[in-house]
PASEBA-1860 file (N, C-alpha, C; in nm, 3 decimals):
! residues 197
1> MLRHAARA> 18.875/20.126/-3.865/18.839/20.201/-3.732/18.711/20.101/-3.701 ~ 18.590/20.104/-3.795/18.479/20.042/-3.758/18.493/19.926/-3.811 ~ 18.548/19.886/-3.907/18.612/19.737/-3.899/18.684/19.645/-3.771 ~ 18.740/19.684/-3.781/18.829/19.653/-3.635/18.737/19.674/-3.532 ~ 18.697/19.747/-3.476/18.587/19.744/-3.344/18.485/19.604/-3.403 ~ 18.410/19.596/-3.527/18.349/19.508/-3.536/18.394/19.360/-3.450 ~ 18.509/19.359/-3.510/18.602/19.252/-3.483/18.641/19.240/-3.362 ~ 18.667/19.310/-3.301/18.772/19.325/-3.152/18.686/19.335/-3.061
9> VPWLLVGA> 18.567/19.408/-3.036/18.487/19.478/-2.934/18.385/19.298/-2.921 ~ 18.416/19.251/-2.753/18.313/19.131/-2.750/18.192/19.178/-2.731 ~ 18.095/19.213/-2.843/17.956/19.235/-2.882/17.876/19.189/-2.785 ~ 17.884/19.036/-2.793/17.782/18.915/-2.697/17.790/18.934/-2.568 ~ 17.883/19.035/-2.523/17.967/19.051/-2.358/17.918/19.201/-2.374 ~ 17.882/19.275/-2.459/17.858/19.394/-2.412/17.691/19.411/-2.386 ~ 17.667/19.349/-2.513/17.513/19.346/-2.509/17.420/19.218/-2.364 ~ 17.471/19.153/-2.312/17.455/19.128/-2.203/17.491/19.168/-2.104
17> AALLIVGL> 17.596/19.278/-2.108/17.606/19.385/-1.983/17.504/19.482/-1.978 ~ 17.466/19.537/-2.109/17.391/19.636/-2.120/17.264/19.625/-2.073 ~ 17.206/19.497/-2.135/17.084/19.460/-2.063/17.080/19.450/-1.894 ~ 17.171/19.365/-1.853/17.180/19.303/-1.690/17.176/19.489/-1.621 ~ 17.290/19.597/-1.704/17.267/19.717/-1.617/17.161/19.785/-1.611 ~ 17.030/19.729/-1.731/16.938/19.844/-1.729/16.846/19.758/-1.585 ~ 16.811/19.642/-1.612/16.759/19.529/-1.558/16.799/19.534/-1.403 ~ 16.901/19.613/-1.349/16.969/19.623/-1.225/16.851/19.726/-1.177
25> LAAVRYDN> 16.894/19.851/-1.234/16.839/19.952/-1.209/16.700/19.971/-1.260 ~ 16.662/19.916/-1.296/16.469/19.869/-1.320/16.437/19.816/-1.192 ~ 16.496/19.748/-1.127/16.495/19.642/-1.014/16.473/19.787/-0.849 ~ 16.577/19.858/-0.881/16.600/19.979/-0.792/16.506/20.048/-0.818 ~ 16.445/20.079/-0.892/16.339/20.183/-0.994/16.187/20.116/-0.905 ~ 16.180/20.002/-0.919/16.065/19.942/-0.866/16.066/19.928/-0.717 ~ 16.196/19.914/-0.622/16.183/19.899/-0.525/16.292/19.958/-0.451 ~ 16.318/20.123/-0.426/16.492/20.149/-0.365/16.550/20.145/-0.251
33> WTLWPLQG> 16.404/20.133/-0.201/16.412/20.132/-0.061/16.525/19.977/-0.003 ~ 16.429/19.890/-0.078/16.487/19.746/-0.055/16.597/19.691/-0.128 ~ 16.603/19.716/-0.255/16.713/19.677/-0.352/16.820/19.807/-0.383 ~ 16.818/19.912/-0.326/16.949/20.004/-0.348/17.050/19.957/-0.385 ~ 17.114/19.852/-0.280/17.256/19.761/-0.322/17.253/19.733/-0.467 ~ 17.182/19.710/-0.577/17.155/19.674/-0.671/17.235/19.825/-0.780 ~ 17.233/19.924/-0.731/17.268/20.088/-0.790/17.428/20.013/-0.798 ~ 17.494/19.956/-0.706/17.609/20.033/-0.682/17.687/19.838/-0.766
41> TAVGLLAG> 17.571/19.752/-0.737/17.616/19.625/-0.885/17.634/19.689/-0.996 ~ 17.528/19.738/-1.029/17.535/19.785/-1.203/17.632/19.883/-1.188 ~ 17.695/19.928/-1.124/17.816/20.072/-1.130/17.899/19.943/-1.135 ~ 17.941/19.860/-1.057/18.069/19.781/-1.098/18.065/19.673/-1.218 ~ 17.958/19.644/-1.229/17.934/19.538/-1.386/17.956/19.676/-1.507 ~ 17.897/19.800/-1.490/17.951/19.881/-1.595/18.109/19.909/-1.628 ~ 18.182/19.867/-1.491/18.312/19.900/-1.476/18.376/19.821/-1.547 ~ 18.324/19.689/-1.514/18.361/19.546/-1.534/18.388/19.489/-1.705
49> AVGWCLDE> 18.230/19.571/-1.779/18.216/19.552/-1.893/18.305/19.641/-1.978 ~ 18.313/19.758/-1.963/18.442/19.843/-2.007/18.522/19.802/-2.005 ~ 18.600/19.720/-1.887/18.762/19.725/-1.888/18.732/19.592/-1.990 ~ 18.714/19.470/-2.022/18.705/19.376/-2.119/18.691/19.439/-2.268 ~ 18.614/19.565/-2.296/18.572/19.565/-2.395/18.712/19.589/-2.430 ~ 18.835/19.657/-2.365/18.993/19.692/-2.433/19.057/19.612/-2.474 ~ 19.006/19.458/-2.371/19.107/19.356/-2.406/19.211/19.360/-2.538 ~ 19.303/19.311/-2.590/19.355/19.270/-2.696/19.424/19.096/-2.733
57> PAAAVVDP> 19.304/19.026/-2.736/19.383/18.892/-2.738/19.506/18.864/-2.805 ~ 19.446/18.952/-2.916/19.549/18.913/-3.015/19.686/19.013/-3.057 ~ 19.705/19.049/-2.881/19.786/19.134/-2.918/19.898/19.186/-2.910 ~ 19.992/19.001/-2.951/20.111/18.976/-2.993/20.131/19.017/-3.165 ~ 20.012/19.034/-3.203/20.005/19.055/-3.356/19.993/19.211/-3.389 ~ 19.924/19.253/-3.288/19.889/19.387/-3.324/19.933/19.479/-3.257 ~ 20.025/19.411/-3.127/20.136/19.572/-3.057/20.196/19.592/-3.203 ~ 20.294/19.526/-3.223/20.389/19.573/-3.325/20.349/19.614/-3.468
65> APRGLAWR> 20.195/19.599/-3.454/20.186/19.707/-3.636/20.170/19.845/-3.626 ~ 20.151/19.904/-3.718/20.160/20.042/-3.722/20.068/20.130/-3.630 ~ 19.935/20.117/-3.623/19.851/20.123/-3.542/19.865/20.163/-3.443 ~ 19.851/20.239/-3.362/19.928/20.244/-3.208/19.779/20.229/-3.095 ~ 19.838/20.213/-2.918/19.759/20.140/-2.858/19.649/20.270/-2.886 ~ 19.656/20.391/-2.841/19.540/20.482/-2.875/19.463/20.486/-2.998 ~ 19.485/20.438/-3.108/19.395/20.399/-3.214/19.315/20.333/-3.174 ~ 19.400/20.166/-3.144/19.287/20.085/-3.082/19.210/20.086/-2.988
73> TAARASGI> 19.268/20.179/-2.907/19.148/20.170/-2.782/19.050/20.270/-2.826 ~ 19.085/20.369/-2.902/18.955/20.443/-2.977/18.866/20.371/-3.073 ~ 18.937/20.257/-3.129/18.847/20.206/-3.202/18.742/20.101/-3.109 ~ 18.766/20.055/-3.043/18.705/19.985/-2.896/18.631/20.066/-2.826 ~ 18.640/20.168/-2.848/18.581/20.277/-2.742/18.388/20.258/-2.795 ~ 18.348/20.198/-2.895/18.224/20.211/-2.939/18.148/20.102/-2.868 ~ 18.238/20.008/-2.774/18.168/19.865/-2.727/18.151/19.990/-2.599 ~ 18.252/20.069/-2.562/18.230/20.131/-2.421/18.102/20.244/-2.413
81> VVLLAAWS> 18.050/20.273/-2.573/17.969/20.447/-2.575/17.848/20.328/-2.599 ~ 17.805/20.227/-2.570/17.730/20.121/-2.616/17.649/20.143/-2.444 ~ 17.741/20.064/-2.342/17.730/20.036/-2.236/17.720/20.198/-2.156 ~ 17.803/20.298/-2.194/17.691/20.394/-2.127/17.634/20.466/-2.144 ~ 17.545/20.480/-2.295/17.419/20.425/-2.338/17.276/20.366/-2.236 ~ 17.323/20.283/-2.242/17.216/20.178/-2.171/17.242/20.227/-1.984 ~ 17.345/20.283/-1.960/17.420/20.320/-1.853/17.280/20.468/-1.789 ~ 17.311/20.532/-1.914/17.252/20.674/-1.888/17.073/20.683/-1.928
89> GAVWWARD> 17.062/20.603/-2.013/16.930/20.594/-2.044/16.859/20.469/-1.923 ~ 16.921/20.413/-1.839/16.874/20.372/-1.738/16.849/20.423/-1.592 ~ 17.006/20.553/-1.578/16.944/20.621/-1.482/16.860/20.693/-1.506 ~ 16.818/20.753/-1.686/16.718/20.849/-1.685/16.583/20.787/-1.652 ~ 16.582/20.660/-1.672/16.444/20.616/-1.699/16.439/20.568/-1.483 ~ 16.522/20.517/-1.438/16.503/20.523/-1.242/16.515/20.649/-1.188 ~ 16.502/20.732/-1.273/16.551/20.884/-1.183/16.423/20.924/-1.080 ~ 16.353/20.924/-1.066/16.234/20.903/-0.989/16.274/20.833/-0.867
97> ALFGHAST> 16.363/20.725/-0.860/16.356/20.627/-0.771/16.518/20.651/-0.687 ~ 16.644/20.773/-0.737/16.701/20.798/-0.688/16.747/20.872/-0.613 ~ 16.667/20.913/-0.545/16.657/20.999/-0.412/16.709/21.129/-0.452 ~ 16.674/21.201/-0.549/16.689/21.325/-0.604/16.858/21.326/-0.648 ~ 16.973/21.238/-0.628/17.063/21.214/-0.668/17.100/21.160/-0.801 ~ 16.998/21.162/-0.906/17.049/21.107/-1.084/17.146/21.151/-1.109 ~ 17.160/21.287/-1.092/17.297/21.307/-1.186/17.431/21.265/-1.171 ~ 17.448/21.261/-0.993/17.556/21.173/-0.933/17.519/21.038/-0.935
105> VLAQGLTA> 17.440/20.951/-0.962/17.449/20.835/-0.995/17.499/20.790/-1.151 ~ 17.447/20.919/-1.213/17.514/20.902/-1.358/17.671/20.900/-1.307 ~ 17.703/21.011/-1.273/17.861/21.050/-1.250/17.927/20.895/-1.202 ~ 17.858/20.862/-1.097/17.914/20.706/-1.091/17.990/20.637/-1.170 ~ 17.865/20.632/-1.238/17.906/20.503/-1.397/18.031/20.593/-1.470 ~ 17.974/20.717/-1.500/18.087/20.732/-1.604/18.214/20.782/-1.514 ~ 18.286/20.774/-1.426/18.358/20.770/-1.339/18.409/20.637/-1.308 ~ 18.319/20.564/-1.347/18.389/20.410/-1.319/18.416/20.352/-1.440
113> AAVATAWV> 18.342/20.388/-1.535/18.400/20.355/-1.681/18.495/20.413/-1.738 ~ 18.618/20.556/-1.645/18.681/20.632/-1.673/18.748/20.552/-1.626 ~ 18.749/20.482/-1.490/18.875/20.423/-1.423/18.890/20.323/-1.533 ~ 18.839/20.229/-1.561/18.836/20.083/-1.593/18.892/20.141/-1.729 ~ 18.883/20.192/-1.784/18.947/20.285/-1.922/19.075/20.314/-1.907 ~ 19.102/20.396/-1.826/19.246/20.444/-1.759/19.340/20.291/-1.698 ~ 19.300/20.212/-1.616/19.365/20.115/-1.522/19.370/19.998/-1.663 ~ 19.314/19.980/-1.758/19.333/19.851/-1.880/19.385/19.920/-1.966
121> TWRRSAGE> 19.378/20.045/-2.009/19.471/20.128/-2.114/19.620/20.073/-2.038 ~ 19.650/20.151/-1.963/19.786/20.167/-1.862/19.839/20.038/-1.856 ~ 19.755/19.923/-1.815/19.810/19.788/-1.872/19.849/19.744/-2.001 ~ 19.747/19.751/-2.031/19.816/19.753/-2.212/19.919/19.783/-2.305 ~ 19.969/19.971/-2.196/20.036/20.001/-2.258/20.196/19.895/-2.153 ~ 20.191/19.879/-2.075/20.232/19.820/-2.035/20.277/19.653/-2.099 ~ 20.219/19.598/-2.177/20.259/19.513/-2.236/20.134/19.333/-2.176 ~ 20.050/19.404/-2.120/19.969/19.273/-2.022/19.852/19.267/-2.210
129> ATPGQRWA> 19.829/19.151/-2.231/19.703/19.143/-2.359/19.566/19.127/-2.287 ~ 19.528/19.107/-2.149/19.405/19.075/-2.164/19.380/19.094/-2.004 ~ 19.409/19.274/-1.990/19.406/19.315/-1.840/19.266/19.319/-1.809 ~ 19.196/19.322/-1.879/19.048/19.348/-1.855/18.953/19.251/-1.769 ~ 19.004/19.113/-1.839/18.927/19.036/-1.747/18.933/19.025/-1.614 ~ 19.067/19.038/-1.619/19.131/19.022/-1.456/19.057/19.113/-1.392 ~ 19.023/19.256/-1.446/18.978/19.378/-1.422/18.822/19.327/-1.370 ~ 18.761/19.354/-1.454/18.675/19.271/-1.444/18.628/19.170/-1.330
137> TVVVPVVT> 18.711/19.056/-1.348/18.664/18.952/-1.241/18.704/18.988/-1.088 ~ 18.802/19.084/-1.086/18.820/19.183/-0.921/18.664/19.235/-0.907 ~ 18.673/19.364/-0.987/18.602/19.480/-1.006/18.419/19.452/-0.937 ~ 18.392/19.370/-1.015/18.235/19.285/-0.997/18.211/19.235/-0.865 ~ 18.279/19.154/-0.848/18.229/19.071/-0.723/18.264/19.202/-0.602 ~ 18.419/19.264/-0.631/18.392/19.366/-0.491/18.280/19.481/-0.483 ~ 18.302/19.533/-0.590/18.202/19.641/-0.640/18.034/19.564/-0.546 ~ 18.038/19.493/-0.586/17.910/19.399/-0.562/17.879/19.395/-0.397
145> AWALVRPF> 18.024/19.329/-0.305/18.019/19.332/-0.221/18.015/19.461/-0.110 ~ 18.088/19.545/-0.161/18.096/19.676/-0.074/17.926/19.750/-0.087 ~ 17.904/19.712/-0.196/17.777/19.771/-0.234/17.643/19.722/-0.133 ~ 17.679/19.553/-0.073/17.567/19.505/-0.033/17.605/19.547/0.157 ~ 17.708/19.527/0.175/17.792/19.558/0.303/17.775/19.670/0.365 ~ 17.876/19.764/0.303/17.864/19.954/0.247/17.987/19.980/0.407 ~ 18.139/19.865/0.387/18.157/19.935/0.523/18.208/20.026/0.525 ~ 18.250/20.102/0.660/18.306/20.229/0.659/18.200/20.334/0.595
153> EEHIPVFP> 18.022/20.285/0.634/17.982/20.399/0.536/17.976/20.557/0.563 ~ 17.976/20.559/0.727/17.980/20.639/0.752/18.124/20.760/0.740 ~ 18.216/20.729/0.709/18.327/20.754/0.692/18.336/20.796/0.495 ~ 18.327/20.668/0.450/18.350/20.636/0.319/18.249/20.581/0.260 ~ 18.147/20.686/0.179/18.018/20.648/0.178/18.034/20.657/-0.014 ~ 18.068/20.516/-0.077/18.111/20.530/-0.235/17.962/20.488/-0.265 ~ 17.867/20.409/-0.228/17.709/20.424/-0.240/17.637/20.451/-0.197 ~ 17.652/20.569/-0.144/17.528/20.629/-0.068/17.390/20.623/-0.068
161> YAFSGWDT> 17.309/20.591/0.046/17.214/20.535/0.044/17.112/20.630/0.089 ~ 16.967/20.643/0.011/16.870/20.757/0.067/16.931/20.925/0.088 ~ 16.921/20.964/0.160/16.950/21.109/0.208/17.070/21.139/0.269 ~ 17.166/21.054/0.315/17.301/21.122/0.342/17.435/21.037/0.294 ~ 17.496/21.119/0.281/17.672/21.028/0.230/17.695/21.125/0.115 ~ 17.617/21.193/0.059/17.627/21.247/-0.078/17.763/21.291/-0.124 ~ 17.723/21.428/-0.067/17.839/21.524/-0.096/17.963/21.421/-0.066 ~ 17.989/21.325/0.052/18.132/21.264/0.027/18.151/21.197/-0.064
169> SIIGWSTA> 18.040/21.138/-0.128/18.096/21.053/-0.207/18.061/21.119/-0.341 ~ 18.060/21.238/-0.344/18.077/21.335/-0.475/18.260/21.344/-0.465 ~ 18.269/21.370/-0.350/18.469/21.452/-0.367/18.549/21.266/-0.395 ~ 18.464/21.184/-0.323/18.528/21.057/-0.358/18.542/21.056/-0.494 ~ 18.389/21.006/-0.619/18.421/20.974/-0.729/18.501/21.093/-0.828 ~ 18.511/21.254/-0.758/18.549/21.326/-0.840/18.672/21.314/-0.771 ~ 18.770/21.306/-0.702/18.900/21.222/-0.693/18.958/21.152/-0.782 ~ 18.865/21.031/-0.789/18.856/20.888/-0.892/18.880/20.968/-1.032
177> GIGAAVLL> 18.764/21.014/-1.088/18.779/21.014/-1.217/18.884/21.170/-1.259 ~ 18.926/21.239/-1.144/19.102/21.296/-1.207/19.183/21.238/-1.230 ~ 19.212/21.106/-1.147/19.252/21.032/-1.098/19.345/20.947/-1.245 ~ 19.173/20.875/-1.289/19.153/20.792/-1.429/19.220/20.909/-1.533 ~ 19.159/21.033/-1.567/19.255/21.088/-1.657/19.398/21.147/-1.656 ~ 19.411/21.119/-1.532/19.574/21.088/-1.533/19.672/21.008/-1.574 ~ 19.614/20.853/-1.548/19.630/20.763/-1.574/19.606/20.724/-1.720 ~ 19.490/20.741/-1.782/19.481/20.771/-1.923/19.566/20.807/-2.021
185> MLGAAGPA> 19.578/20.901/-1.946/19.713/21.014/-2.077/19.833/20.935/-2.108 ~ 19.829/20.904/-1.967/19.992/20.842/-1.923/19.948/20.677/-2.018 ~ 19.928/20.622/-2.010/19.879/20.409/-2.101/19.821/20.464/-2.217 ~ 19.755/20.571/-2.219/19.741/20.573/-2.402/19.827/20.639/-2.501 ~ 19.957/20.738/-2.381/20.049/20.777/-2.509/20.164/20.732/-2.506 ~ 20.162/20.589/-2.418/20.318/20.522/-2.439/20.232/20.340/-2.498 ~ 20.358/20.314/-2.627/20.329/20.250/-2.661/20.301/20.123/-2.632 ~ 20.228/20.002/-2.645/20.237/19.856/-2.585/20.369/19.808/-2.609
193> RRVRR> 20.427/19.748/-2.507/20.530/19.712/-2.518/20.508/19.534/-2.553 ~ 20.652/19.474/-2.512/20.636/19.322/-2.528/20.511/19.274/-2.452 ~ 20.480/19.188/-2.525/20.297/19.075/-2.497/20.355/19.025/-2.318 ~ 20.318/19.040/-2.219/20.352/18.922/-2.135/20.185/18.848/-2.109 ~ 20.221/18.757/-2.093/20.039/18.692/-2.105/19.992/18.625/-1.949
END
């Protein structure tokens, strides 16, 4: 499994994303009132990088192999572990600047990673070779824009700011996490079908 992970995980991308996540939360720690949108950007970057870890460029070769999709997903999880370690460490380091909601910010990243894992695994089970790249190219800019503009902040506070909206945000992120768990079970259980490019 480790040999597969060493070759299959895009380690350069994982390392760059981990450093950037730490840098973004360091900026929030430096000036949380002004740079708070970077917290949401870091969540989007984490979700994008996690999705990319699960791509299988050689799907035409490995999908028919005896090792199933669940095994290959577990092998690629080492890249996800590095990203989550970077996220957890950065949140712990910036905890004093997170308006007393460090655990909620931590949960946002963990949930975003679970959603990315679930969606990409589900698409892989449907035969897509590299859905993580498409996922990343959509989720990173969309989440960054959402964090900057914060549309519908009164009703849908995805990345609450300062001291309001946290309870509603927790409900939303919890719902996303439950949905991700269900989708992950459905995706990992099914074999990867014929590869579509």
